[in-house]
C-alpha positions as CSV (number, residue, x, y, z in Angstrom):
1,M,-174.0,75.9,-74.0
2,D,-176.6,73.6,-75.4
3,N,-174.4,72.7,-78.4
4,K,-171.1,72.1,-76.6
5,K,-170.1,68.6,-75.4
6,I,-170.3,68.0,-71.7
7,N,-166.9,66.9,-70.3
8,I,-167.1,64.2,-67.7
9,V,-164.4,62.3,-65.7
10,I,-165.3,58.9,-64.5
11,F,-163.8,57.1,-61.4
12,S,-164.1,53.6,-60.2
13,S,-162.0,50.9,-58.5
14,G,-159.4,49.2,-60.6
15,N,-161.5,46.1,-61.3
16,Q,-164.4,48.1,-62.8
17,Q,-162.5,49.5,-65.8
18,E,-164.5,47.5,-68.3
19,T,-167.8,48.6,-66.7
20,I,-166.9,52.3,-66.8
21,S,-165.6,52.0,-70.3
22,K,-169.1,50.7,-71.4
23,L,-170.7,53.5,-69.4
24,A,-168.5,56.1,-71.1
25,N,-169.4,54.8,-74.6
26,K,-173.1,55.0,-73.8
27,L,-172.8,58.6,-72.5
28,E,-170.7,59.7,-75.4
29,S,-173.6,58.8,-77.7
30,K,-175.5,61.5,-75.7
31,S,-173.2,64.5,-76.5
32,C,-170.7,63.8,-73.7
33,N,-167.0,63.6,-73.8
34,C,-165.9,61.1,-71.2
35,I,-162.4,60.5,-69.8
36,L,-161.7,57.5,-67.6
37,W,-159.5,57.9,-64.5
38,T,-157.0,55.5,-66.1
39,D,-156.5,58.0,-68.9
40,L,-155.5,60.7,-66.5
41,F,-152.4,58.9,-65.3
42,T,-150.3,59.2,-68.5
43,R,-146.6,59.7,-67.7
44,K,-143.6,61.2,-69.3
45,N,-141.5,58.4,-67.9
46,N,-141.9,54.8,-66.8
47,D,-140.9,55.0,-63.2
48,A,-142.4,52.2,-61.1
49,K,-143.7,54.7,-58.5
50,Y,-144.9,58.3,-59.0
51,A,-147.2,60.7,-57.3
52,L,-150.9,60.4,-58.4
53,L,-152.3,63.3,-56.3
54,P,-150.7,66.1,-58.4
55,I,-152.3,64.7,-61.5
56,L,-155.7,64.6,-59.9
57,L,-155.3,68.2,-58.5
58,K,-154.6,69.6,-62.0
59,K,-157.0,67.4,-64.1
60,I,-160.2,67.2,-62.1
61,P,-161.0,71.0,-62.2
62,T,-161.0,70.9,-66.0
63,F,-164.2,68.8,-66.2
64,D,-167.8,69.8,-66.0
65,F,-169.0,66.8,-64.1
66,A,-167.6,63.8,-62.3
67,I,-169.2,60.3,-62.0
68,I,-168.0,57.9,-59.4
69,L,-168.9,54.2,-59.6
70,A,-169.4,53.0,-56.0
71,T,-169.2,49.2,-56.1
72,P,-168.9,46.7,-53.1
73,D,-165.2,46.0,-53.6
74,D,-164.1,45.9,-50.0
75,S,-165.5,44.3,-46.8
76,V,-165.2,46.7,-43.8
77,H,-165.2,45.6,-40.2
78,R,-165.4,48.5,-37.7
79,F,-166.0,49.0,-34.0
80,R,-168.3,51.9,-33.2
81,N,-170.2,52.8,-30.0
82,G,-169.5,49.3,-28.6
83,V,-170.9,47.6,-31.7
84,V,-168.9,45.6,-34.3
85,E,-170.3,46.4,-37.8
86,T,-169.5,44.6,-41.1
87,F,-170.5,46.0,-44.4
88,H,-169.5,46.4,-48.1
89,S,-167.8,49.6,-49.1
90,M,-166.1,51.2,-52.1
91,R,-162.3,51.3,-52.3
92,D,-160.6,54.0,-50.1
93,N,-159.1,55.6,-53.2
94,V,-162.6,56.0,-54.7
95,I,-163.8,57.7,-51.4
96,F,-160.8,60.1,-51.6
97,E,-161.6,60.9,-55.2
98,I,-165.2,61.8,-54.3
99,G,-163.8,64.4,-51.9
100,L,-161.5,65.8,-54.5
101,C,-164.3,66.1,-57.1
102,V,-166.7,67.8,-54.6
103,M,-164.1,70.5,-53.8
104,A,-163.0,71.0,-57.4
105,L,-166.4,70.9,-59.2
106,G,-169.0,71.4,-56.5
107,A,-171.2,68.9,-54.8
108,N,-174.0,69.2,-57.3
109,R,-171.7,68.3,-60.1
110,T,-170.4,65.2,-58.5
111,M,-172.5,62.0,-59.1
112,I,-172.2,58.7,-57.3
113,L,-173.6,55.6,-58.9
114,Q,-174.4,53.5,-55.8
115,G,-174.4,49.8,-56.3
116,E,-176.7,47.6,-54.4
117,G,-175.4,46.8,-50.9
118,V,-172.7,49.6,-50.9
119,R,-172.5,51.5,-47.7
120,L,-172.0,55.2,-48.1
121,F,-169.9,57.1,-45.5
122,D,-171.5,59.5,-42.9
123,D,-170.6,62.7,-44.7
124,L,-172.7,61.7,-47.6
125,I,-175.7,60.0,-45.9
126,G,-176.0,62.8,-43.3
127,I,-177.9,62.3,-40.1
128,E,-180.1,59.3,-39.4
129,G,-183.3,59.4,-41.5
130,I,-181.9,61.3,-44.4
131,N,-181.8,59.2,-47.6
132,N,-181.7,59.8,-51.3
133,N,-183.3,56.8,-52.9
134,E,-185.1,58.6,-55.7
135,S,-183.1,58.4,-58.9
136,L,-183.9,62.0,-59.9
137,L,-184.1,63.7,-56.5
138,S,-182.4,67.1,-56.3
139,A,-178.9,67.1,-54.8
140,S,-180.1,69.5,-52.1
141,A,-180.7,66.6,-49.6
142,L,-177.2,65.2,-49.6
143,G,-175.2,67.7,-51.6
144,V,-173.7,64.9,-53.8
145,K,-176.1,63.3,-56.2
146,C,-176.5,59.6,-55.6
147,I,-178.2,57.4,-58.2
148,E,-178.9,53.9,-57.0
149,Y,-178.8,50.9,-59.4
150,K,-179.3,47.2,-59.1
151,S,-177.6,46.1,-62.3
152,I,-175.0,48.2,-64.1
153,Q,-176.0,46.4,-67.3
154,D,-179.1,48.5,-67.6
155,F,-177.1,51.3,-69.2
156,S,-180.0,52.9,-71.0
157,C,-182.1,53.7,-67.9
158,L,-178.9,54.6,-66.0
159,C,-177.6,57.0,-68.6
160,N,-181.0,58.6,-69.1
161,N,-181.1,59.4,-65.4
162,I,-177.6,60.8,-65.5
163,M,-178.4,63.0,-68.5
164,T,-181.6,64.3,-67.0
165,Y,-179.7,65.3,-63.9
166,I,-176.8,66.9,-65.9
167,K,-179.2,69.0,-68.0
168,H,-180.8,70.4,-64.9
169,E,-177.5,71.1,-63.1
170,L,-176.1,72.9,-66.1
171,Q,-178.4,75.7,-65.3
172,I,-177.1,76.0,-61.7
173,F,-173.9,77.4,-60.4
174,S,-172.0,76.3,-57.3
175,P,-169.9,78.9,-55.5
176,V,-167.7,76.1,-54.0
177,V,-165.5,75.3,-56.9
178,I,-161.9,75.7,-58.0
179,G,-161.9,78.6,-60.4
180,A,-162.3,82.4,-60.5
181,A,-165.6,82.5,-62.5
182,C,-168.1,82.8,-59.6
183,S,-166.2,85.5,-57.6
184,T,-165.3,87.5,-60.7
185,A,-168.9,87.4,-61.9
186,I,-170.1,88.7,-58.5
187,A,-167.5,91.5,-58.5
188,Y,-168.4,92.4,-62.1
189,Y,-172.1,92.6,-61.2
190,N,-171.5,94.9,-58.2
191,M,-168.8,97.1,-59.7
192,F,-170.1,97.5,-63.2
193,V,-173.7,96.3,-63.8
194,K,-175.2,98.1,-60.9
195,R,-173.2,101.3,-61.5
196,I,-173.9,101.5,-65.3
197,I,-177.7,101.2,-64.6
198,Q,-177.4,103.9,-62.0
199,C,-175.4,106.0,-64.4
200,L,-177.9,105.6,-67.3
201,N,-180.9,106.4,-65.0
202,N,-179.2,109.5,-63.5
203,E,-178.3,110.8,-66.9
204,G,-181.9,110.7,-68.0
205,E,-181.6,108.3,-70.9
206,N,-185.2,107.6,-71.7
207,K,-184.6,104.6,-73.9
208,W,-181.6,102.5,-73.2
209,T,-180.5,98.9,-73.5
210,L,-177.8,97.2,-71.6
211,M,-176.3,94.2,-73.5
212,I,-173.9,92.0,-71.7
213,L,-172.1,89.4,-73.8
214,V,-170.2,86.6,-72.0
215,P,-167.6,84.8,-74.3
216,L,-168.2,81.1,-75.0
217,Y,-164.5,80.5,-74.5
218,I,-161.7,82.2,-72.7
219,G,-158.4,82.1,-74.6
220,D,-155.1,84.0,-74.8
221,K,-156.6,86.3,-77.5
222,I,-159.8,87.2,-75.6
223,F,-158.9,90.9,-75.3
224,D,-158.1,91.2,-79.0
225,D,-161.4,89.4,-79.8
226,I,-163.3,91.9,-77.6
227,S,-161.8,94.9,-79.2
228,A,-162.5,93.5,-82.6
229,Y,-166.1,93.0,-81.8
230,Y,-166.7,96.5,-80.5
231,K,-165.1,97.9,-83.7
232,K,-167.0,95.6,-86.0
233,E,-170.4,96.4,-84.4
234,G,-169.8,100.2,-84.3
235,F,-169.5,100.6,-80.5
236,V,-167.3,103.5,-79.2
237,K,-165.9,104.1,-75.8
238,K,-167.3,106.7,-73.5
239,T,-166.4,107.7,-69.9
240,R,-168.7,109.3,-67.4
241,T,-167.9,110.9,-64.0
242,M,-169.8,109.3,-61.2
243,N,-170.9,111.0,-58.0
244,S,-169.1,108.3,-56.0
245,G,-166.2,106.0,-56.8
246,R,-164.1,106.0,-59.9
247,D,-165.2,107.2,-63.4
248,L,-167.2,104.7,-65.4
249,S,-166.0,103.7,-68.9
250,F,-168.2,101.7,-71.3
251,Y,-168.9,101.1,-75.0
252,Y,-172.1,102.4,-76.6
253,K,-173.9,103.3,-79.9
254,E,-177.2,105.0,-80.6
255,E,-179.6,103.1,-82.9
256,N,-183.3,104.0,-83.7
257,G,-183.4,106.4,-80.8
258,I,-182.1,103.9,-78.3
259,F,-178.9,104.3,-76.3
260,I,-177.3,100.9,-76.4
261,V,-174.5,100.0,-74.0
262,C,-172.6,96.8,-74.8
263,D,-170.2,95.2,-72.4
264,I,-168.1,92.1,-72.7
265,P,-166.6,91.4,-69.3
266,T,-162.8,91.6,-69.3
267,S,-162.6,90.4,-65.7
268,I,-163.4,86.9,-67.0
269,G,-159.7,86.9,-68.1
270,A,-158.8,86.1,-64.5
271,S,-159.8,82.5,-65.2
272,Y,-157.2,82.3,-67.9
273,Q,-154.4,82.9,-65.5
274,M,-155.9,80.5,-62.9
275,A,-156.1,77.8,-65.6
276,R,-152.4,78.3,-66.4
277,D,-151.5,78.1,-62.7
278,I,-153.5,74.9,-62.0
279,L,-152.3,73.2,-65.2
280,S,-148.7,74.1,-64.5
281,I,-148.6,71.8,-61.4
282,E,-145.7,69.5,-61.9
283,A,-147.1,66.0,-62.1
284,A,-144.7,64.2,-64.5
285,D,-147.7,63.6,-66.8
286,L,-147.9,63.9,-70.6
287,I,-149.4,67.2,-71.9
288,D,-153.2,67.1,-72.2
289,T,-153.8,69.4,-75.1
290,N,-157.6,69.6,-74.3
291,S,-157.3,70.3,-70.5
292,E,-156.9,74.0,-70.8
293,K,-159.9,74.4,-73.2
294,R,-162.1,72.2,-71.0
295,F,-161.3,74.3,-68.0
296,L,-161.7,77.7,-69.7
297,M,-165.0,76.7,-71.4
298,K,-166.3,75.6,-68.0
299,E,-165.2,78.9,-66.4
300,A,-167.0,80.9,-69.1
301,D,-170.2,78.9,-68.5
302,M,-169.9,79.4,-64.7
303,F,-169.4,83.1,-65.1
304,Y,-172.6,83.3,-67.3
305,L,-174.7,81.2,-64.9
306,T,-173.6,83.3,-61.9
307,L,-174.4,86.5,-63.6
308,K,-177.7,85.2,-64.9
309,K,-178.7,84.3,-61.3
310,L,-177.7,87.7,-60.0
311,L,-179.6,89.5,-62.7
312,T,-182.7,87.4,-62.2
313,N,-182.8,87.9,-58.4
314,D,-182.0,91.5,-58.1
315,L,-182.9,93.4,-61.2
316,S,-186.5,92.4,-61.8
317,S,-187.7,95.8,-60.5
318,Y,-185.9,97.7,-63.3
319,N,-188.3,98.5,-66.2
320,K,-185.4,98.6,-68.7
321,D,-184.1,96.3,-71.3
322,I,-181.2,94.2,-70.0
323,I,-179.9,91.5,-72.3
324,L,-177.5,88.7,-71.2
325,D,-176.2,86.6,-74.0
326,R,-173.1,84.7,-75.2
327,M,-170.5,85.9,-77.6
328,S,-169.2,83.3,-80.0
């Protein structure tokens, strides 16, 4: 994951396009691939009016992170609890896009760059007394990461803060995302990992290693790639009868007196079909040749992170060699 580019979508109000373009250029010098919201709305035709929501629904889930520039573009007058309030707020479309990004990518992967004097709405700022003024505070306080700034011209400091946060969050998975990775990783852990460890222990294998390889990328040839890897590395299939539940099949080889089990999760293929379903939404947009790859690389990363957390939390008591790695 360290070598792959981080895919980021950036939103703002219409009059901040030049600003987010400069921000994108700065981030792209730091191993990011940035797409501006204006580039999402490419059309097959030139109709004066067309639906924007379908495009957002199909494109946002394909990114790793979202950045929303919150600038004081609107002046809001509201009457609440008998008091008239006037304050500066971001555009209503930008507020809506924050919600879409949170549900598609997870709150911890949605960042708000909060301009000076911009009022954030209640669902973000929480109850009275909760604030998130520290530029690198964990997102746990508010859910959505807020980075305050006084001058957007200070790109170096701003981008450094953004990259520090991103590098931290790349190691954390969020279960509230659009995608199959988290749920399939949990099911794989319960239905295979726990059972294969029980099987190896019960069969009296004194020296064994469980090696789990998660693909870097899910594609339409993933199952062929998995079969080719087993054959190349000399792993053969074996089936053992379990005391409860269905029989357990796995690939193994014996090397230097060690019984080595290798498994490349095939359940990760569920993400491939989900990507196809999401990207098939009719939105009258031009084909984005990179959207499927963005989505499937993100899903593979999320599967890996979820499984890593489960192994770290629950299997520390096993005095055996369990290896979790990526398959290129």
